[in-house]
C-alpha positions as CSV (number, residue, x, y, z in Angstrom):
1,M,122.1,44.0,81.7
2,A,121.6,47.1,80.4
3,A,123.5,46.2,77.4
4,G,122.2,42.7,77.2
5,G,118.5,43.7,77.6
6,S,119.3,46.3,75.0
7,S,120.6,43.7,72.6
8,R,117.5,41.6,72.9
9,S,115.3,44.4,72.6
10,R,116.8,45.4,69.4
11,A,116.7,41.8,68.2
12,A,113.1,41.6,69.0
13,G,112.3,44.9,67.5
14,S,114.2,43.9,64.5
15,A,112.4,40.7,64.2
16,R,109.0,42.5,64.3
17,R,110.2,45.1,61.7
18,T,111.3,42.3,59.5
19,Y,107.9,40.6,59.8
20,A,106.0,43.7,59.2
21,A,108.1,44.8,56.2
22,G,107.8,41.4,54.5
23,T,104.1,41.3,55.2
24,R,103.6,44.8,53.8
25,R,105.7,43.9,50.8
26,A,103.7,40.8,50.1
27,V,100.5,42.6,50.7
28,A,101.6,45.4,48.7
29,K,102.5,43.1,46.0
30,R,99.2,41.4,45.9
31,G,97.4,44.7,46.3
32,N,99.4,46.4,43.2
33,G,98.6,43.5,41.0
34,G,95.0,43.5,41.5
35,Q,94.5,47.3,40.8
36,R,96.5,46.8,37.6
37,S,94.1,43.8,36.6
38,R,91.1,46.1,37.3
39,F,92.5,49.1,35.6
40,S,93.3,46.9,32.5
41,A,89.7,45.5,32.5
42,V,88.0,49.0,32.5
43,R,90.3,50.3,30.0
44,I,89.5,47.4,27.8
45,M,85.8,47.8,28.4
46,L,85.9,51.6,27.7
47,V,87.9,51.0,24.6
48,V,85.2,48.5,23.4
49,L,82.4,50.8,24.3
50,M,83.9,53.6,22.4
51,V,84.5,51.5,19.3
52,V,80.9,50.3,19.4
53,A,79.6,53.8,20.0
54,G,82.0,55.2,17.3
55,A,80.8,52.3,14.6
56,K,77.2,53.3,15.6
57,L,78.0,57.1,15.2
58,V,79.4,56.2,11.8
59,Q,76.5,54.1,10.9
60,V,73.9,56.7,11.8
61,Q,75.9,59.7,10.4
62,W,76.9,58.2,7.2
63,F,74.7,55.4,6.2
64,E,71.4,55.8,8.1
65,A,71.4,59.7,8.0
66,P,69.3,60.3,5.0
67,A,66.6,57.8,6.1
68,L,66.5,59.1,9.5
69,S,66.5,62.6,8.4
70,A,63.6,61.9,6.0
71,A,61.7,60.0,8.9
72,A,62.1,62.9,11.2
73,E,61.1,65.4,8.6
74,R,57.9,63.4,8.0
75,Q,57.2,63.5,11.7
76,R,57.2,67.2,11.8
77,T,56.3,68.5,8.3
78,L,53.7,67.8,5.8
79,T,53.7,68.7,2.0
80,I,50.4,70.1,0.9
81,D,49.2,70.7,-2.8
82,I,47.9,74.3,-3.0
83,P,44.8,74.3,-5.5
84,A,44.9,77.2,-7.9
85,Q,42.1,79.8,-7.8
86,R,39.7,79.3,-10.7
87,G,39.2,82.4,-12.9
88,S,35.7,84.1,-12.8
89,I,33.6,84.4,-15.7
90,V,32.0,87.8,-15.9
91,D,29.5,89.6,-18.1
92,R,30.4,92.7,-20.4
93,N,29.8,95.1,-17.5
94,G,32.0,92.9,-14.9
95,A,29.1,91.3,-13.2
96,K,30.0,87.9,-12.1
97,L,28.3,84.9,-13.6
98,A,30.5,82.4,-11.9
99,F,33.2,82.6,-9.2
100,S,35.0,80.4,-6.7
101,V,35.0,80.2,-3.0
102,E,37.5,78.3,-0.8
103,T,36.0,75.3,1.1
104,R,37.1,72.3,3.1
105,T,36.2,68.7,2.8
106,L,36.1,66.5,5.9
107,S,37.1,62.8,5.9
108,V,38.3,60.2,8.4
109,N,40.5,57.1,8.2
110,L,38.2,54.7,9.8
111,R,40.7,52.0,10.3
112,A,43.1,54.1,12.3
113,L,40.2,55.5,14.3
114,H,39.1,52.1,15.4
115,K,42.6,51.2,16.4
116,S,43.4,54.2,18.3
117,M,40.1,54.2,20.2
118,D,40.1,50.6,21.1
119,E,43.8,50.9,22.5
120,Y,42.6,54.0,24.4
121,A,39.5,52.3,25.8
122,K,41.6,49.3,27.1
123,K,44.3,51.7,28.6
124,Y,41.7,53.9,30.3
125,P,38.6,51.7,30.8
126,D,37.3,54.1,33.5
127,K,37.2,57.2,31.2
128,G,34.1,55.8,29.3
129,R,35.6,57.1,26.1
130,N,35.6,54.6,23.0
131,F,34.9,54.4,19.3
132,E,31.1,54.7,19.7
133,T,31.2,57.6,22.0
134,E,33.7,59.5,20.0
135,V,31.8,59.0,16.6
136,S,28.5,59.9,18.3
137,G,30.1,63.2,19.4
138,A,31.5,64.0,16.3
139,A,28.4,63.2,14.3
140,K,26.4,65.5,16.7
141,L,28.9,68.5,16.3
142,I,29.2,68.2,12.5
143,A,25.4,68.2,12.1
144,Q,25.2,71.2,14.6
145,K,27.8,73.2,12.6
146,L,26.6,72.2,9.1
147,P,22.9,71.9,9.3
148,H,22.4,73.0,5.6
149,L,24.7,70.3,4.4
150,T,24.2,67.1,6.4
151,T,22.4,65.4,9.3
152,E,23.5,63.4,12.6
153,A,22.1,60.3,11.1
154,E,23.9,60.6,7.8
155,Q,27.3,61.4,9.6
156,L,26.7,58.3,11.8
157,A,26.1,56.1,8.9
158,L,29.3,57.4,7.2
159,L,31.4,56.8,10.4
160,H,30.0,53.2,10.7
161,K,31.0,52.3,7.0
162,Q,32.7,48.9,6.7
163,Q,35.6,50.3,4.9
164,S,39.0,52.0,5.8
165,F,38.2,55.5,4.7
166,T,35.2,57.8,4.1
167,Y,34.5,61.3,3.3
168,L,32.2,63.0,5.6
169,V,31.0,66.3,4.1
170,D,31.8,68.7,1.3
171,N,31.7,72.5,0.9
172,V,32.5,73.4,4.6
173,E,33.6,76.9,5.4
174,P,37.3,76.9,6.5
175,S,36.3,78.5,9.9
176,V,33.8,76.0,10.6
177,A,36.1,73.2,9.7
178,D,38.7,74.5,12.1
179,Q,36.2,74.5,14.9
180,I,35.4,70.7,14.2
181,V,38.8,69.6,13.8
182,K,40.0,71.3,17.0
183,K,37.7,69.2,18.9
184,Y,38.1,65.9,16.9
185,A,41.6,65.9,15.7
186,W,41.2,62.6,13.9
187,I,39.1,64.3,11.3
188,S,41.2,65.1,8.3
189,V,40.6,68.2,6.3
190,E,41.3,68.8,2.4
191,K,41.6,72.2,0.9
192,R,38.9,72.5,-1.9
193,A,36.9,75.0,-3.8
194,K,33.3,75.5,-4.7
195,R,32.0,77.1,-8.0
196,E,29.3,79.8,-7.3
197,Y,26.8,80.8,-9.8
198,P,25.0,83.7,-8.3
199,G,22.3,84.0,-10.9
200,D,21.2,80.3,-10.5
201,T,19.7,79.6,-14.1
202,L,21.1,82.9,-15.5
203,A,23.1,82.2,-18.7
204,S,23.7,78.6,-17.4
205,N,23.2,77.2,-21.0
206,I,26.3,79.5,-21.8
207,V,28.4,79.3,-18.7
208,G,27.9,75.8,-18.0
209,M,29.2,74.2,-14.9
210,A,32.5,73.2,-13.0
211,N,32.7,71.1,-9.9
212,W,35.7,69.3,-7.9
213,R,37.3,66.7,-10.0
214,M,39.6,63.8,-8.8
215,E,39.9,61.7,-11.7
216,D,43.5,62.4,-12.5
217,A,46.1,60.2,-11.0
218,D,48.2,63.4,-10.3
219,V,46.8,64.6,-7.0
220,S,48.0,68.0,-7.6
221,K,45.6,68.5,-10.5
222,H,42.5,67.8,-8.4
223,N,40.7,71.0,-8.5
224,L,37.6,72.6,-10.0
225,H,37.3,71.7,-13.6
226,G,34.4,72.3,-16.1
227,V,32.1,69.7,-17.2
228,I,29.9,71.5,-19.8
229,G,29.7,74.9,-21.5
230,L,32.4,77.6,-21.3
231,E,33.6,76.0,-18.0
232,K,34.5,73.1,-19.9
233,S,35.7,74.5,-23.2
234,R,37.7,77.3,-21.7
235,D,39.0,75.1,-18.6
236,A,42.6,75.5,-19.7
237,D,42.3,79.4,-19.3
238,L,40.2,79.2,-16.1
239,A,41.9,76.3,-14.2
240,G,45.3,78.0,-13.5
241,T,48.3,76.1,-12.2
242,P,48.4,74.3,-8.6
243,G,51.1,75.0,-6.3
244,R,52.8,73.3,-3.2
245,E,53.9,74.2,0.3
246,I,55.4,72.6,3.3
247,V,54.0,73.1,6.9
248,N,55.1,72.0,10.3
249,T,52.7,69.8,12.2
250,Q,51.9,69.6,15.8
251,N,52.9,66.1,17.4
252,G,52.9,64.5,14.0
253,N,49.2,65.3,13.5
254,D,48.6,66.2,9.9
255,N,45.6,68.1,10.8
256,L,47.2,70.4,13.2
257,Y,49.3,72.9,11.4
258,L,51.7,75.2,13.4
259,P,50.8,78.8,12.4
260,G,53.7,80.7,10.6
261,T,55.5,77.6,9.4
262,E,54.2,77.7,5.9
263,H,57.0,77.5,3.2
264,V,55.8,77.8,-0.4
265,L,57.7,75.6,-2.7
266,N,55.8,76.6,-5.8
267,A,53.2,79.4,-5.6
268,A,49.8,78.4,-7.2
269,V,49.0,80.6,-10.2
270,P,45.4,81.7,-10.4
271,G,43.4,81.1,-13.6
272,S,42.4,83.7,-16.1
273,D,39.0,85.5,-15.9
274,L,36.8,85.4,-18.9
275,E,34.8,88.5,-20.1
276,L,31.8,87.7,-22.0
277,T,29.9,89.8,-24.5
278,I,26.6,89.0,-22.5
279,D,24.8,91.7,-20.7
280,S,23.4,89.8,-17.6
281,D,20.5,92.1,-17.3
282,L,19.4,91.6,-20.8
283,Q,20.1,87.9,-20.6
284,F,17.9,87.6,-17.5
285,E,15.0,89.5,-19.3
286,L,15.3,87.5,-22.4
287,Q,15.3,84.1,-20.6
288,R,12.2,85.4,-18.5
289,Q,10.2,86.6,-21.5
290,L,11.1,83.6,-23.8
291,S,10.1,81.0,-21.2
292,D,6.8,82.8,-20.3
293,Y,5.9,83.1,-24.0
294,A,6.7,79.7,-24.8
295,A,4.6,78.4,-21.8
296,K,1.7,80.6,-23.0
297,A,1.9,79.2,-26.5
298,G,2.1,75.6,-25.2
299,A,5.4,75.2,-27.1
300,K,7.8,72.3,-26.3
301,G,10.7,74.8,-26.0
302,G,12.2,77.8,-27.5
303,Q,15.4,79.8,-28.2
304,A,16.4,83.1,-28.9
305,V,19.5,85.5,-29.3
306,I,20.2,89.0,-29.4
307,M,23.2,90.1,-31.5
308,D,25.0,93.5,-32.1
309,A,24.2,94.4,-35.7
310,K,27.7,95.6,-36.5
311,T,30.0,93.5,-34.4
312,S,27.8,90.3,-34.0
313,E,28.7,90.3,-30.2
314,V,26.1,88.1,-28.6
315,Y,24.3,90.3,-25.8
316,A,22.0,87.4,-24.7
317,L,21.5,83.8,-25.8
318,A,18.5,82.0,-24.1
319,D,16.8,78.7,-23.9
320,A,13.2,78.5,-22.5
321,S,14.3,75.6,-20.5
322,T,17.6,75.4,-18.7
323,F,19.1,74.2,-15.4
324,N,20.4,75.6,-12.3
325,P,24.1,74.7,-11.6
326,N,23.7,75.4,-7.8
327,D,20.9,72.8,-7.6
328,P,21.8,69.1,-8.5
329,S,18.3,68.2,-8.8
330,T,17.8,70.3,-12.0
331,I,20.9,69.0,-13.6
332,K,19.4,66.6,-16.2
333,D,20.6,65.5,-19.6
334,D,17.8,67.1,-21.5
335,L,18.6,70.6,-19.9
336,L,22.3,70.7,-20.4
337,N,22.0,71.0,-24.1
338,N,22.8,74.7,-25.4
339,R,20.1,74.4,-28.1
340,P,20.4,77.9,-29.6
341,I,23.7,76.7,-31.2
342,T,23.5,72.7,-31.0
343,T,20.0,72.2,-32.3
344,P,19.2,72.9,-35.8
345,Y,15.7,72.9,-37.2
346,E,13.8,73.7,-40.5
347,P,13.3,77.5,-40.1
348,G,10.5,78.0,-42.8
349,S,9.9,81.5,-44.3
350,V,12.7,83.3,-42.5
351,N,15.0,81.7,-45.0
352,K,13.3,83.7,-47.8
353,V,15.6,86.3,-47.2
354,V,18.2,84.5,-49.3
355,T,15.9,84.5,-52.4
356,A,15.0,88.1,-51.7
357,T,18.6,89.2,-51.5
358,A,19.6,87.1,-54.7
359,A,16.7,88.6,-56.8
360,I,17.6,92.3,-55.7
361,D,21.4,91.8,-56.1
362,D,21.1,90.0,-59.5
363,K,18.6,92.8,-60.7
364,I,16.1,90.2,-61.3
365,A,13.5,92.4,-59.4
366,T,13.3,95.6,-57.7
367,P,11.2,96.4,-54.5
368,T,8.3,97.7,-56.5
369,S,8.4,95.4,-59.6
370,T,5.3,93.1,-59.8
371,L,4.9,89.5,-60.2
372,E,1.7,87.3,-61.1
373,V,1.3,84.9,-58.4
374,P,-1.0,82.0,-58.6
375,G,-2.4,80.2,-55.5
376,S,0.0,77.2,-56.2
377,I,2.9,76.2,-58.2
378,K,4.0,72.6,-59.3
379,I,7.8,71.8,-58.8
380,A,8.7,68.6,-60.4
381,D,6.4,65.9,-58.8
382,R,5.1,68.1,-55.9
383,T,2.7,71.1,-55.7
384,V,3.4,73.9,-53.3
385,H,0.4,76.2,-52.0
386,D,0.5,79.5,-50.1
387,A,-0.5,79.5,-46.7
388,W,-3.8,81.1,-47.6
389,V,-6.2,80.2,-50.3
390,H,-6.2,82.7,-53.3
391,G,-6.4,82.9,-57.0
392,T,-3.8,84.6,-59.3
393,Q,-2.7,88.0,-57.7
394,T,-0.5,90.5,-58.7
395,F,2.3,91.1,-56.0
396,T,5.1,93.5,-55.6
397,T,8.4,92.0,-54.9
398,T,8.1,93.7,-51.5
399,G,4.7,92.1,-51.1
400,V,6.0,88.6,-52.0
401,F,8.1,88.6,-48.7
402,A,6.1,90.7,-46.6
403,K,2.8,88.5,-47.2
404,S,5.4,85.6,-47.2
405,S,4.0,84.0,-50.5
406,N,5.7,80.5,-51.0
407,V,4.6,80.5,-54.6
408,G,6.0,84.1,-55.4
409,T,9.2,83.2,-53.8
410,L,9.7,80.0,-55.7
411,E,8.9,82.0,-59.0
412,L,11.7,84.3,-58.1
413,A,14.2,81.5,-57.0
414,Q,13.8,79.8,-60.3
415,Q,14.8,83.1,-62.1
416,V,17.8,83.1,-59.5
417,G,18.7,79.6,-60.2
418,P,19.9,76.7,-58.0
419,D,23.7,77.1,-58.4
420,R,23.5,81.0,-57.6
421,Y,21.1,80.4,-54.7
422,L,23.3,77.7,-53.1
423,A,26.4,80.0,-53.4
424,L,24.5,82.8,-51.6
425,L,23.1,80.4,-49.0
426,K,26.6,79.4,-48.0
427,K,27.8,83.1,-48.0
428,F,25.1,83.7,-45.3
429,G,26.8,81.0,-43.3
430,I,24.2,78.3,-43.6
431,G,25.6,74.7,-43.4
432,Q,28.6,75.7,-41.6
433,K,29.6,76.5,-37.9
434,T,29.4,80.2,-36.9
435,G,32.5,80.2,-34.8
436,I,30.6,81.6,-31.9
437,G,33.1,80.0,-29.4
438,L,30.7,77.6,-27.6
439,P,31.1,73.9,-27.5
440,G,29.0,71.5,-29.2
441,E,27.9,73.8,-32.0
442,S,25.9,72.4,-35.1
443,S,26.6,73.2,-38.5
444,G,23.1,72.7,-39.5
445,Y,22.3,71.0,-42.8
446,V,22.3,71.9,-46.4
447,P,21.9,68.9,-48.9
448,P,24.9,68.6,-51.2
449,R,24.1,69.8,-54.7
450,K,24.8,66.4,-56.1
451,D,22.1,64.9,-54.0
452,W,19.5,67.4,-55.1
453,S,16.3,65.8,-56.6
454,A,14.0,67.6,-59.0
455,S,11.9,68.7,-56.2
456,T,14.6,70.0,-53.8
457,F,14.7,73.4,-55.2
458,G,11.0,73.5,-54.3
459,N,11.8,73.3,-50.7
460,L,15.0,75.1,-49.9
461,P,13.9,78.7,-50.9
462,I,10.9,78.4,-48.5
463,G,13.0,77.0,-45.7
464,Q,12.3,73.4,-45.7
465,G,14.8,70.6,-46.4
466,L,17.5,72.2,-44.9
467,S,18.3,73.2,-41.1
468,M,19.9,76.0,-39.1
469,T,20.4,77.0,-35.5
470,V,18.9,80.2,-33.9
471,V,22.4,81.9,-34.1
472,Q,22.7,81.0,-37.7
473,M,19.4,82.4,-38.5
474,A,20.1,85.6,-36.8
475,G,23.4,85.7,-38.5
476,M,21.8,86.0,-42.0
477,Y,19.9,89.0,-40.8
478,Q,23.0,90.4,-39.1
479,A,24.6,90.5,-42.6
480,I,21.7,92.3,-44.0
481,A,21.8,94.8,-41.1
482,N,25.5,95.3,-41.4
483,D,25.3,96.5,-45.1
484,G,26.0,93.0,-46.4
485,L,29.0,92.1,-44.3
486,R,28.5,89.0,-42.2
487,V,30.6,89.0,-39.1
488,E,31.4,85.9,-37.1
489,P,29.3,86.0,-33.9
490,R,31.2,85.6,-30.6
491,I,30.4,85.5,-26.9
492,V,33.9,85.7,-25.3
493,K,35.3,89.3,-25.5
494,A,38.5,88.8,-23.6
495,K,40.6,87.1,-21.1
496,K,42.0,88.8,-18.0
497,N,45.4,87.2,-17.1
498,P,46.5,86.7,-13.5
499,D,49.0,89.5,-13.9
500,G,46.2,92.0,-14.8
501,T,46.8,92.2,-18.4
502,V,44.0,91.7,-20.9
503,T,44.0,89.5,-23.9
504,P,41.2,90.1,-26.4
505,E,39.8,87.4,-28.4
506,A,41.0,86.9,-32.0
507,P,39.1,89.4,-34.2
508,P,36.1,87.7,-35.9
509,K,36.0,86.4,-39.4
510,T,34.0,88.4,-42.0
511,E,32.4,87.7,-45.2
512,R,31.0,89.9,-47.8
513,V,27.7,88.6,-48.7
514,V,26.2,91.3,-50.8
515,S,26.9,95.0,-51.5
516,P,25.8,97.7,-49.1
517,E,23.3,99.0,-51.6
518,T,21.6,95.3,-52.1
519,A,21.6,94.9,-48.2
520,K,19.9,98.4,-47.6
521,T,17.2,97.6,-50.3
522,V,16.4,94.2,-48.8
523,R,16.2,95.6,-45.3
524,D,13.8,98.5,-46.5
525,M,11.7,95.8,-48.0
526,L,11.5,93.7,-45.0
527,R,10.0,96.7,-43.2
528,A,6.8,95.7,-44.9
529,V,6.6,92.7,-42.7
530,V,5.5,94.5,-39.7
531,Q,3.3,97.0,-41.9
532,N,0.0,97.7,-40.2
533,A,-2.4,98.4,-43.1
534,K,-5.7,97.3,-44.4
535,S,-6.0,94.0,-46.2
536,P,-4.4,93.0,-48.5
537,N,-1.5,95.4,-47.7
538,A,-0.8,94.2,-44.0
539,G,2.3,92.3,-43.4
540,T,2.5,88.9,-41.6
541,A,3.6,90.4,-38.4
542,P,2.2,93.9,-37.5
543,S,2.3,92.8,-33.9
544,A,6.1,92.9,-33.9
545,G,6.1,96.9,-34.7
546,L,7.4,99.1,-32.0
547,E,6.1,102.7,-31.9
548,G,8.8,105.3,-32.9
549,Y,11.0,102.7,-34.5
550,Q,11.4,101.3,-38.0
551,I,11.5,97.6,-37.7
552,S,12.6,95.1,-40.5
553,G,11.8,91.3,-39.9
554,K,10.6,88.2,-41.3
555,T,8.3,85.5,-39.9
556,G,8.6,81.7,-40.5
557,T,6.7,78.5,-40.1
558,G,8.7,75.5,-40.8
559,Q,6.9,72.2,-40.8
560,Q,8.4,69.5,-38.7
561,I,8.7,65.8,-39.3
562,D,5.9,63.9,-37.5
563,P,7.9,61.2,-35.4
564,R,5.1,58.6,-36.1
565,T,4.7,59.0,-39.7
566,K,8.1,60.2,-40.8
567,A,6.6,62.8,-43.0
568,Y,5.8,66.6,-42.6
569,S,3.2,67.2,-40.0
570,S,0.2,69.4,-40.6
571,S,0.2,70.4,-36.9
572,L,3.9,70.4,-35.6
573,A,5.9,73.4,-36.8
574,N,8.8,75.7,-35.8
575,I,7.5,79.2,-35.4
576,T,10.4,81.8,-36.1
577,F,11.1,85.3,-36.3
578,A,14.1,87.4,-37.3
579,G,14.1,91.1,-36.7
580,I,16.4,94.2,-37.1
581,L,16.0,97.1,-34.5
582,P,15.9,99.9,-35.8
583,A,15.7,99.2,-39.5
584,D,17.1,102.6,-40.5
585,H,20.1,102.6,-38.1
586,P,20.5,98.9,-37.0
587,R,21.7,98.3,-33.4
588,F,20.5,94.9,-32.7
589,V,19.3,91.8,-34.4
590,V,16.9,89.3,-32.7
591,G,16.4,85.6,-33.6
592,I,13.5,83.6,-32.0
593,R,12.3,80.1,-32.4
594,L,9.4,78.4,-30.8
595,D,9.3,74.5,-30.8
596,A,5.9,73.3,-31.9
597,P,3.7,75.5,-30.2
598,D,-0.1,74.6,-29.8
599,S,-1.0,78.4,-30.3
600,T,0.6,81.6,-30.2
601,P,-0.9,84.9,-28.4
602,A,-1.1,86.6,-31.7
603,G,-1.9,84.0,-34.2
604,H,0.8,81.9,-35.8
605,S,3.7,84.3,-35.0
606,A,6.4,85.3,-32.7
607,G,5.9,88.7,-33.5
608,P,4.4,89.9,-30.1
609,L,7.6,88.3,-28.4
610,F,9.8,90.4,-30.7
611,H,7.9,93.5,-29.8
612,S,8.4,92.9,-26.3
613,I,12.0,92.2,-26.5
614,A,12.5,95.2,-28.7
615,S,10.8,97.5,-26.3
616,Y,13.1,96.4,-23.6
617,L,16.2,96.9,-25.9
618,S,15.1,100.4,-26.8
619,Q,14.9,101.5,-23.2
620,R,17.9,99.8,-21.8
621,Y,20.1,101.2,-24.4
622,Q,18.4,104.4,-24.9
623,I,18.3,103.9,-28.6
624,P,17.4,106.9,-30.7
625,L,14.0,106.9,-32.4
626,S,14.0,106.3,-36.0
627,D,14.1,109.2,-38.5
628,G,10.4,108.8,-39.3
629,P,8.0,106.0,-39.6
630,S,8.2,103.3,-42.2
631,P,6.4,104.1,-45.4
632,V,3.3,102.2,-46.1
633,V,4.0,100.4,-49.6
634,P,1.7,98.5,-51.7
635,L,2.0,94.5,-51.4
636,V,-0.8,93.4,-53.6
637,V,-1.9,95.3,-56.6
638,G,-5.4,95.3,-58.0
């Protein structure tokens, strides 16, 4: 039994093991096949994903890299044009007549602001913040920070304009602009500059005006540019060259620059400074005196110039009426004209210096030689009278010009002859631009010789029928003061370059008009114009005399054309004076013109104004006294 039991037990055990083994093998077979299937699927999926990722990586790195890089760069950097610092304009002593200060201009993209604030209001309705609350707050802040530039009402009107973009306010100090943008980051800021003119009207007819210009399609050229005067004619020297830099922005906001991230691509090159020959103190005084005198005389206007007798450097150039470049309300067309060089007029008797010079230089007369002068003279079809009624009198040559006799001048001019006269007139620079270096200069007018009628030579020698500017008129007397050598006037002395070097202006042109001996003789003769003696030996302008100094000069009264009759007026005239200080050692030449005065403080003359100007000059420049008083000479004999 034991054996039999043992045998069944083994069989039974063996049967169980056989079942279990088969089952395990079947299960194992099914299990291994499923794992292999899943592993295969995962491997395939991984391969596919890796292929897709690789393809995308190739696309990004190779095909889309430049565009994506540029887009990323735009999100974090901003390229900014750097305006060039405009050069200053200074007087001969370095005092600034014009300079620039950095400013900011505020603007806003209204379309973007509307969109962003509408989205914010929808997303956060409980915040109570929307377009209206935002612009109201900004308008109030801007008005508080900039009360001298704008008002809250003006800002609200701009912020409610029916357009996509608007400028809000110009000429904002950079620090104030930063404060405003810090609170309202949607306000954009542009770097700009403002031109300052510390003297207001001082030399504005010379300096002109510059403002921010944006006409050029090239944004980099938006900058201060001149519109009139030296600011315009010398804009290329003053403007400089703009630069460009890259800065990082915060959160893609172009208004928020990250400090220290600036990278200059091209540095801006400042403009050059211009040094003028003008003395700003003298310019101020001349403008003041001329304006006051013209007002007292009831003149429509007036112009004056002060020149160095030797170099022709212009120390002052004034118009009785001018504008203030700091005040837009004064900028009117009729005030922007630089009349001392742009507006010619018929000068009257100051032009007699041409005949006087020719008569002496050609040895037709001497200062003391005499001439029988009747009260009138007939030239072709017209009769010319002296300014006062008299019979035939014996004048010295000096007396003809000191008394300003039209008749005596024409008698001498006839001996000179028209061709010689015309040649000398041109040598004095009449009928041609002086080359002073200011825009808009007039040549004046001298009728061509071929157009002269029989009576033309009865007009020209007494200063009618031709025209000149104040600077041209003074230039004639500069030649006499400078021993016969006329020097081209100039008003710009030098250019100071950004690197500190100085480039002087080109030397002025010169022309020998007459010999030094002739010039001195004429200069001495013209001292009698201010001679204060008993009649009939008094000159036409004793009021122009200055104690301690010899003065040479000449008065003039040039008839104006009556705009109604188109003929010479009996009441409208140009009152002129040209003078040399001192006559014995010339330092300055002064030219004055009054436009149609009703009266003058000392008769029909600008002599008192010359006296006042000469007095200031002698003190400011400590001009040594003359060697002695001018001799009293006979003007009318018998």
